[in-house]
Each structure stands twice: as structure tokens, then as C-alpha cells.
CHARMM-style PDB file with segment names, atoms N, HN, CA, C and O in Angstrom:
ATOM      1  N   MET     1      95.334 108.642  82.149  1.00  0.00      PROA
ATOM      2  CA  MET     1      95.702 109.785  82.936  1.00  0.00      PROA
ATOM      3  C   MET     1      94.519 110.323  83.730  1.00  0.00      PROA
ATOM      4  O   MET     1      94.688 111.205  84.572  1.00  0.00      PROA
ATOM      5  N   GLY     2      93.332 109.803  83.472  1.00  0.00      PROA
ATOM      6  HN  GLY     2      93.195 109.086  82.788  1.00  0.00      PROA
ATOM      7  CA  GLY     2      92.166 110.247  84.213  1.00  0.00      PROA
ATOM      8  C   GLY     2      92.268 109.978  85.704  1.00  0.00      PROA
ATOM      9  O   GLY     2      91.662 110.693  86.502  1.00  0.00      PROA
ATOM     10  N   SER     3      93.030 108.950  86.095  1.00  0.00      PROA
ATOM     11  HN  SER     3      93.522 108.369  85.446  1.00  0.00      PROA
ATOM     12  CA  SER     3      93.197 108.646  87.517  1.00  0.00      PROA
ATOM     13  C   SER     3      93.871 109.799  88.253  1.00  0.00      PROA
ATOM     14  O   SER     3      93.544 110.077  89.406  1.00  0.00      PROA
ATOM     15  N   PHE     4      94.808 110.468  87.593  1.00  0.00      PROA
ATOM     16  HN  PHE     4      95.074 110.242  86.656  1.00  0.00      PROA
ATOM     17  CA  PHE     4      95.462 111.613  88.222  1.00  0.00      PROA
ATOM     18  C   PHE     4      94.457 112.741  88.435  1.00  0.00      PROA
ATOM     19  O   PHE     4      94.453 113.379  89.488  1.00  0.00      PROA
ATOM     20  N   ILE     5      93.615 112.987  87.449  1.00  0.00      PROA
ATOM     21  HN  ILE     5      93.619 112.469  86.594  1.00  0.00      PROA
ATOM     22  CA  ILE     5      92.641 114.078  87.534  1.00  0.00      PROA
ATOM     23  C   ILE     5      91.623 113.803  88.638  1.00  0.00      PROA
ATOM     24  O   ILE     5      91.282 114.707  89.402  1.00  0.00      PROA
ATOM     25  N   THR     6      91.141 112.581  88.728  1.00  0.00      PROA
ATOM     26  HN  THR     6      91.418 111.847  88.108  1.00  0.00      PROA
ATOM     27  CA  THR     6      90.126 112.277  89.739  1.00  0.00      PROA
ATOM     28  C   THR     6      90.713 112.161  91.140  1.00  0.00      PROA
ATOM     29  O   THR     6      89.976 112.303  92.116  1.00  0.00      PROA
ATOM     30  N   THR     7      92.010 111.907  91.274  1.00  0.00      PROA
ATOM     31  HN  THR     7      92.608 111.792  90.481  1.00  0.00      PROA
ATOM     32  CA  THR     7      92.649 111.780  92.581  1.00  0.00      PROA
ATOM     33  C   THR     7      93.085 113.123  93.144  1.00  0.00      PROA
ATOM     34  O   THR     7      93.104 113.300  94.362  1.00  0.00      PROA
ATOM     35  N   TRP     8      93.435 114.073  92.282  1.00  0.00      PROA
ATOM     36  HN  TRP     8      93.419 113.929  91.293  1.00  0.00      PROA
ATOM     37  CA  TRP     8      93.969 115.356  92.725  1.00  0.00      PROA
ATOM     38  C   TRP     8      93.020 116.070  93.675  1.00  0.00      PROA
ATOM     39  O   TRP     8      91.809 116.098  93.457  1.00  0.00      PROA
ATOM     40  N   GLN     9      93.587 116.651  94.740  1.00  0.00      PROA
ATOM     41  HN  GLN     9      94.571 116.629  94.918  1.00  0.00      PROA
ATOM     42  CA  GLN     9      92.846 117.457  95.711  1.00  0.00      PROA
ATOM     43  C   GLN     9      93.558 118.802  95.863  1.00  0.00      PROA
ATOM     44  O   GLN     9      94.780 118.850  95.719  1.00  0.00      PROA
ATOM     45  N   PRO    10      92.853 119.881  96.143  1.00  0.00      PROA
ATOM     46  CA  PRO    10      93.496 121.187  96.294  1.00  0.00      PROA
ATOM     47  C   PRO    10      94.634 121.199  97.317  1.00  0.00      PROA
ATOM     48  O   PRO    10      95.597 121.948  97.152  1.00  0.00      PROA
ATOM     49  N   SER    11      94.541 120.385  98.366  1.00  0.00      PROA
ATOM     50  HN  SER    11      93.759 119.776  98.500  1.00  0.00      PROA
ATOM     51  CA  SER    11      95.592 120.359  99.394  1.00  0.00      PROA
ATOM     52  C   SER    11      96.936 119.846  98.861  1.00  0.00      PROA
ATOM     53  O   SER    11      97.967 120.034  99.507  1.00  0.00      PROA
ATOM     54  N   MET    12      96.933 119.202  97.693  1.00  0.00      PROA
ATOM     55  HN  MET    12      96.096 119.049  97.168  1.00  0.00      PROA
ATOM     56  CA  MET    12      98.182 118.714  97.087  1.00  0.00      PROA
ATOM     57  C   MET    12      98.958 119.844  96.413  1.00  0.00      PROA
ATOM     58  O   MET    12     100.136 119.682  96.097  1.00  0.00      PROA
ATOM     59  N   GLY    13      98.319 120.966  96.194  1.00  0.00      PROA
ATOM     60  HN  GLY    13      97.361 121.098  96.450  1.00  0.00      PROA
ATOM     61  CA  GLY    13      98.952 122.068  95.477  1.00  0.00      PROA
ATOM     62  C   GLY    13      98.859 121.837  93.984  1.00  0.00      PROA
ATOM     63  O   GLY    13      98.323 120.832  93.518  1.00  0.00      PROA
ATOM     64  N   PHE    14      99.396 122.798  93.246  1.00  0.00      PROA
ATOM     65  HN  PHE    14      99.831 123.615  93.625  1.00  0.00      PROA
ATOM     66  CA  PHE    14      99.352 122.697  91.789  1.00  0.00      PROA
ATOM     67  C   PHE    14     100.319 121.637  91.279  1.00  0.00      PROA
ATOM     68  O   PHE    14     101.369 121.428  91.887  1.00  0.00      PROA
ATOM     69  N   PRO    15      99.996 120.967  90.187  1.00  0.00      PROA
ATOM     70  CA  PRO    15     100.951 120.047  89.557  1.00  0.00      PROA
ATOM     71  C   PRO    15     102.182 120.820  89.091  1.00  0.00      PROA
ATOM     72  O   PRO    15     102.066 121.912  88.535  1.00  0.00      PROA
ATOM     73  N   VAL    16     103.359 120.245  89.323  1.00  0.00      PROA
ATOM     74  HN  VAL    16     103.454 119.358  89.775  1.00  0.00      PROA
ATOM     75  CA  VAL    16     104.612 120.886  88.913  1.00  0.00      PROA
ATOM     76  C   VAL    16     105.343 120.088  87.834  1.00  0.00      PROA
ATOM     77  O   VAL    16     106.361 120.541  87.310  1.00  0.00      PROA
ATOM     78  N   THR    17     104.827 118.901  87.501  1.00  0.00      PROA
ATOM     79  HN  THR    17     104.000 118.533  87.926  1.00  0.00      PROA
ATOM     80  CA  THR    17     105.377 118.108  86.399  1.00  0.00      PROA
ATOM     81  C   THR    17     104.218 117.548  85.591  1.00  0.00      PROA
ATOM     82  O   THR    17     103.076 117.525  86.049  1.00  0.00      PROA
ATOM     83  N   ASP    18     104.526 117.103  84.401  1.00  0.00      PROA
ATOM     84  HN  ASP    18     105.454 117.122  84.029  1.00  0.00      PROA
ATOM     85  CA  ASP    18     103.587 116.287  83.653  1.00  0.00      PROA
ATOM     86  C   ASP    18     103.673 114.878  84.215  1.00  0.00      PROA
ATOM     87  O   ASP    18     104.600 114.573  84.966  1.00  0.00      PROA
ATOM     88  N   ALA    19     102.733 114.019  83.870  1.00  0.00      PROA
ATOM     89  HN  ALA    19     101.980 114.266  83.260  1.00  0.00      PROA
ATOM     90  CA  ALA    19     102.839 112.611  84.244  1.00  0.00      PROA
ATOM     91  C   ALA    19     104.051 112.030  83.531  1.00  0.00      PROA
ATOM     92  O   ALA    19     104.274 112.294  82.350  1.00  0.00      PROA
ATOM     93  N   TYR    20     104.840 111.229  84.265  1.00  0.00      PROA
ATOM     94  HN  TYR    20     104.660 111.015  85.225  1.00  0.00      PROA
ATOM     95  CA  TYR    20     106.054 110.654  83.692  1.00  0.00      PROA
ATOM     96  C   TYR    20     106.211 109.210  84.140  1.00  0.00      PROA
ATOM     97  O   TYR    20     105.760 108.844  85.225  1.00  0.00      PROA
ATOM     98  N   PRO    21     106.858 108.374  83.301  1.00  0.00      PROA
ATOM     99  CA  PRO    21     107.100 106.993  83.700  1.00  0.00      PROA
ATOM    100  C   PRO    21     108.198 106.942  84.761  1.00  0.00      PROA
ATOM    101  O   PRO    21     109.189 107.666  84.668  1.00  0.00      PROA
ATOM    102  N   VAL    22     108.020 106.092  85.762  1.00  0.00      PROA
ATOM    103  HN  VAL    22     107.215 105.504  85.838  1.00  0.00      PROA
ATOM    104  CA  VAL    22     109.027 105.908  86.805  1.00  0.00      PROA
ATOM    105  C   VAL    22     110.038 104.878  86.288  1.00  0.00      PROA
ATOM    106  O   VAL    22     109.668 103.738  86.007  1.00  0.00      PROA
ATOM    107  N   PRO    23     111.313 105.272  86.161  1.00  0.00      PROA
ATOM    108  CA  PRO    23     112.312 104.359  85.586  1.00  0.00      PROA
ATOM    109  C   PRO    23     112.376 103.019  86.325  1.00  0.00      PROA
ATOM    110  O   PRO    23     112.323 102.971  87.554  1.00  0.00      PROA
ATOM    111  N   GLY    24     112.489 101.948  85.564  1.00  0.00      PROA
ATOM    112  HN  GLY    24     112.531 101.987  84.566  1.00  0.00      PROA
ATOM    113  CA  GLY    24     112.625 100.610  86.122  1.00  0.00      PROA
ATOM    114  C   GLY    24     111.333  99.981  86.614  1.00  0.00      PROA
ATOM    115  O   GLY    24     111.355  98.892  87.187  1.00  0.00      PROA
ATOM    116  N   THR    25     110.201 100.656  86.397  1.00  0.00      PROA
ATOM    117  HN  THR    25     110.183 101.540  85.931  1.00  0.00      PROA
ATOM    118  CA  THR    25     108.904 100.114  86.836  1.00  0.00      PROA
ATOM    119  C   THR    25     107.885 100.309  85.717  1.00  0.00      PROA
ATOM    120  O   THR    25     108.192 100.866  84.663  1.00  0.00      PROA
ATOM    121  N   GLN    26     106.686  99.844  85.968  1.00  0.00      PROA
ATOM    122  HN  GLN    26     106.437  99.392  86.824  1.00  0.00      PROA
ATOM    123  CA  GLN    26     105.581 100.111  85.046  1.00  0.00      PROA
ATOM    124  C   GLN    26     104.717 101.256  85.570  1.00  0.00      PROA
ATOM    125  O   GLN    26     103.637 101.516  85.039  1.00  0.00      PROA
ATOM    126  N   ASN    27     105.193 101.937  86.609  1.00  0.00      PROA
ATOM    127  HN  ASN    27     106.070 101.726  87.040  1.00  0.00      PROA
ATOM    128  CA  ASN    27     104.441 102.997  87.266  1.00  0.00      PROA
ATOM    129  C   ASN    27     104.559 104.325  86.527  1.00  0.00      PROA
ATOM    130  O   ASN    27     105.513 104.576  85.791  1.00  0.00      PROA
ATOM    131  N   TRP    28     103.552 105.162  86.755  1.00  0.00      PROA
ATOM    132  HN  TRP    28     102.777 104.958  87.353  1.00  0.00      PROA
ATOM    133  CA  TRP    28     103.561 106.548  86.298  1.00  0.00      PROA
ATOM    134  C   TRP    28     103.438 107.429  87.524  1.00  0.00      PROA
ATOM    135  O   TRP    28     102.816 107.037  88.510  1.00  0.00      PROA
ATOM    136  N   ALA    29     104.027 108.621  87.474  1.00  0.00      PROA
ATOM    137  HN  ALA    29     104.533 108.940  86.672  1.00  0.00      PROA
ATOM    138  CA  ALA    29     103.954 109.541  88.609  1.00  0.00      PROA
ATOM    139  C   ALA    29     103.668 110.951  88.114  1.00  0.00      PROA
ATOM    140  O   ALA    29     103.909 111.282  86.953  1.00  0.00      PROA
ATOM    141  N   LEU    30     103.153 111.769  89.014  1.00  0.00      PROA
ATOM    142  HN  LEU    30     102.957 111.500  89.957  1.00  0.00      PROA
ATOM    143  CA  LEU    30     102.927 113.178  88.757  1.00  0.00      PROA
ATOM    144  C   LEU    30     103.215 113.900  90.064  1.00  0.00      PROA
ATOM    145  O   LEU    30     102.658 113.556  91.106  1.00  0.00      PROA
ATOM    146  N   ASP    31     104.087 114.902  90.008  1.00  0.00      PROA
ATOM    147  HN  ASP    31     104.540 115.182  89.162  1.00  0.00      PROA
ATOM    148  CA  ASP    31     104.461 115.649  91.205  1.00  0.00      PROA
ATOM    149  C   ASP    31     103.639 116.923  91.303  1.00  0.00      PROA
ATOM    150  O   ASP    31     103.460 117.645  90.323  1.00  0.00      PROA
ATOM    151  N   CYS    32     103.142 117.183  92.515  1.00  0.00      PROA
ATOM    152  HN  CYS    32     103.288 116.596  93.311  1.00  0.00      PROA
ATOM    153  CA  CYS    32     102.454 118.426  92.828  1.00  0.00      PROA
ATOM    154  C   CYS    32     103.306 119.182  93.840  1.00  0.00      PROA
ATOM    155  O   CYS    32     104.344 118.679  94.272  1.00  0.00      PROA
ATOM    156  N   GLU    33     102.886 120.370  94.218  1.00  0.00      PROA
ATOM    157  HN  GLU    33     102.044 120.779  93.866  1.00  0.00      PROA
ATOM    158  CA  GLU    33     103.656 121.167  95.166  1.00  0.00      PROA
ATOM    159  C   GLU    33     103.886 120.439  96.487  1.00  0.00      PROA
ATOM    160  O   GLU    33     104.976 120.517  97.054  1.00  0.00      PROA
ATOM    161  N   PHE    34     102.878 119.736  96.980  1.00  0.00      PROA
ATOM    162  HN  PHE    34     101.993 119.673  96.520  1.00  0.00      PROA
ATOM    163  CA  PHE    34     102.965 119.144  98.312  1.00  0.00      PROA
ATOM    164  C   PHE    34     102.771 117.629  98.350  1.00  0.00      PROA
ATOM    165  O   PHE    34     102.742 117.043  99.432  1.00  0.00      PROA
ATOM    166  N   ALA    35     102.638 116.992  97.200  1.00  0.00      PROA
ATOM    167  HN  ALA    35     102.661 117.468  96.321  1.00  0.00      PROA
ATOM    168  CA  ALA    35     102.404 115.545  97.171  1.00  0.00      PROA
ATOM    169  C   ALA    35     102.855 114.965  95.838  1.00  0.00      PROA
ATOM    170  O   ALA    35     103.013 115.680  94.848  1.00  0.00      PROA
ATOM    171  N   ARG    36     103.056 113.664  95.837  1.00  0.00      PROA
ATOM    172  HN  ARG    36     102.927 113.083  96.641  1.00  0.00      PROA
ATOM    173  CA  ARG    36     103.342 112.927  94.600  1.00  0.00      PROA
ATOM    174  C   ARG    36     102.275 111.860  94.450  1.00  0.00      PROA
ATOM    175  O   ARG    36     102.004 111.091  95.372  1.00  0.00      PROA
ATOM    176  N   MET    37     101.677 111.828  93.269  1.00  0.00      PROA
ATOM    177  HN  MET    37     101.898 112.453  92.519  1.00  0.00      PROA
ATOM    178  CA  MET    37     100.731 110.766  92.946  1.00  0.00      PROA
ATOM    179  C   MET    37     101.471 109.743  92.095  1.00  0.00      PROA
ATOM    180  O   MET    37     102.121 110.090  91.109  1.00  0.00      PROA
ATOM    181  N   THR    38     101.365 108.485  92.488  1.00  0.00      PROA
ATOM    182  HN  THR    38     100.837 108.203  93.289  1.00  0.00      PROA
ATOM    183  CA  THR    38     102.013 107.407  91.745  1.00  0.00      PROA
ATOM    184  C   THR    38     100.947 106.409  91.346  1.00  0.00      PROA
ATOM    185  O   THR    38     100.126 105.996  92.164  1.00  0.00      PROA
ATOM    186  N   TYR    39     100.970 106.025  90.080  1.00  0.00      PROA
ATOM    187  HN  TYR    39     101.637 106.361  89.416  1.00  0.00      PROA
ATOM    188  CA  TYR    39      99.990 105.072  89.579  1.00  0.00      PROA
ATOM    189  C   TYR    39     100.680 103.780  89.154  1.00  0.00      PROA
ATOM    190  O   TYR    39     101.210 103.698  88.046  1.00  0.00      PROA
ATOM    191  N   PRO    40     100.678 102.754  90.039  1.00  0.00      PROA
ATOM    192  CA  PRO    40     101.089 101.421  89.621  1.00  0.00      PROA
ATOM    193  C   PRO    40      99.870 100.707  89.047  1.00  0.00      PROA
ATOM    194  O   PRO    40      98.860 100.586  89.740  1.00  0.00      PROA
ATOM    195  N   PRO    41      99.929 100.233  87.806  1.00  0.00      PROA
ATOM    196  CA  PRO    41      98.742  99.654  87.175  1.00  0.00      PROA
ATOM    197  C   PRO    41      98.161  98.444  87.908  1.00  0.00      PROA
ATOM    198  O   PRO    41      96.986  98.127  87.724  1.00  0.00      PROA
ATOM    199  N   THR    42      98.951  97.769  88.727  1.00  0.00      PROA
ATOM    200  HN  THR    42      99.906  98.027  88.876  1.00  0.00      PROA
ATOM    201  CA  THR    42      98.447  96.568  89.399  1.00  0.00      PROA
ATOM    202  C   THR    42      97.701  96.869  90.690  1.00  0.00      PROA
ATOM    203  O   THR    42      96.867  96.069  91.114  1.00  0.00      PROA
ATOM    204  N   THR    43      97.984  98.014  91.331  1.00  0.00      PROA
ATOM    205  HN  THR    43      98.662  98.664  90.986  1.00  0.00      PROA
ATOM    206  CA  THR    43      97.350  98.285  92.637  1.00  0.00      PROA
ATOM    207  C   THR    43      96.562  99.576  92.682  1.00  0.00      PROA
ATOM    208  O   THR    43      95.827  99.792  93.646  1.00  0.00      PROA
ATOM    209  N   GLY    44      96.672 100.438  91.701  1.00  0.00      PROA
ATOM    210  HN  GLY    44      97.269 100.263  90.918  1.00  0.00      PROA
ATOM    211  CA  GLY    44      95.928 101.685  91.697  1.00  0.00      PROA
ATOM    212  C   GLY    44      96.726 102.845  92.283  1.00  0.00      PROA
ATOM    213  O   GLY    44      97.879 102.685  92.684  1.00  0.00      PROA
ATOM    214  N   MET    45      96.106 103.986  92.323  1.00  0.00      PROA
ATOM    215  HN  MET    45      95.170 104.115  91.997  1.00  0.00      PROA
ATOM    216  CA  MET    45      96.748 105.244  92.689  1.00  0.00      PROA
ATOM    217  C   MET    45      97.190 105.279  94.138  1.00  0.00      PROA
ATOM    218  O   MET    45      96.493 104.795  95.030  1.00  0.00      PROA
ATOM    219  N   ALA    46      98.371 105.866  94.359  1.00  0.00      PROA
ATOM    220  HN  ALA    46      98.937 106.259  93.635  1.00  0.00      PROA
ATOM    221  CA  ALA    46      98.881 106.107  95.719  1.00  0.00      PROA
ATOM    222  C   ALA    46      99.323 107.572  95.783  1.00  0.00      PROA
ATOM    223  O   ALA    46      99.837 108.117  94.806  1.00  0.00      PROA
ATOM    224  N   VAL    47      99.117 108.202  96.944  1.00  0.00      PROA
ATOM    225  HN  VAL    47      98.699 107.760  97.737  1.00  0.00      PROA
ATOM    226  CA  VAL    47      99.514 109.584  97.138  1.00  0.00      PROA
ATOM    227  C   VAL    47     100.468 109.623  98.336  1.00  0.00      PROA
ATOM    228  O   VAL    47     100.176 109.065  99.393  1.00  0.00      PROA
ATOM    229  N   THR    48     101.608 110.288  98.154  1.00  0.00      PROA
ATOM    230  HN  THR    48     101.846 110.742  97.294  1.00  0.00      PROA
ATOM    231  CA  THR    48     102.559 110.445  99.254  1.00  0.00      PROA
ATOM    232  C   THR    48     102.885 111.925  99.405  1.00  0.00      PROA
ATOM    233  O   THR    48     103.090 112.624  98.412  1.00  0.00      PROA
ATOM    234  N   PRO    49     102.933 112.408 100.660  1.00  0.00      PROA
ATOM    235  CA  PRO    49     103.311 113.804 100.891  1.00  0.00      PROA
ATOM    236  C   PRO    49     104.752 114.038 100.454  1.00  0.00      PROA
ATOM    237  O   PRO    49     105.581 113.128 100.492  1.00  0.00      PROA
ATOM    238  N   ARG    50     105.039 115.273 100.038  1.00  0.00      PROA
ATOM    239  HN  ARG    50     104.366 116.012 100.008  1.00  0.00      PROA
ATOM    240  CA  ARG    50     106.410 115.628  99.667  1.00  0.00      PROA
ATOM    241  C   ARG    50     106.956 116.619 100.648  1.00  0.00      PROA
ATOM    242  OT1 ARG    50     108.102 117.050 100.518  1.00  0.00      PROA
TER     243      ARG     50
END
């Protein structure tokens, strides 16, 4: 879960969920006010605006 902590930026807003597994994948995600961080173990962290 350290990847979420090191990736988070103030512009993403506060986290609004805990880290959760994405159904049907090996990915984990965490939703913030303005972005979603997704961690696929094979490619590393991705951030998408919400």
C-alpha cells in the first residue's frame, strides 16, 4: 500500500475509500475526491482524473 502513499498528491483531494481489490483483476484501487489511483502489479501505479 506504500505505492498509494507515495503517489498521492494534494491536487487529487482527500481519499474517499480505502484501498480495494478491483473485481475480476489483480489490481487494487483507491478513490480520492478528484482522482482514482489504480495499482496493477505488472505495470505499476496509474492515476486517472474523476
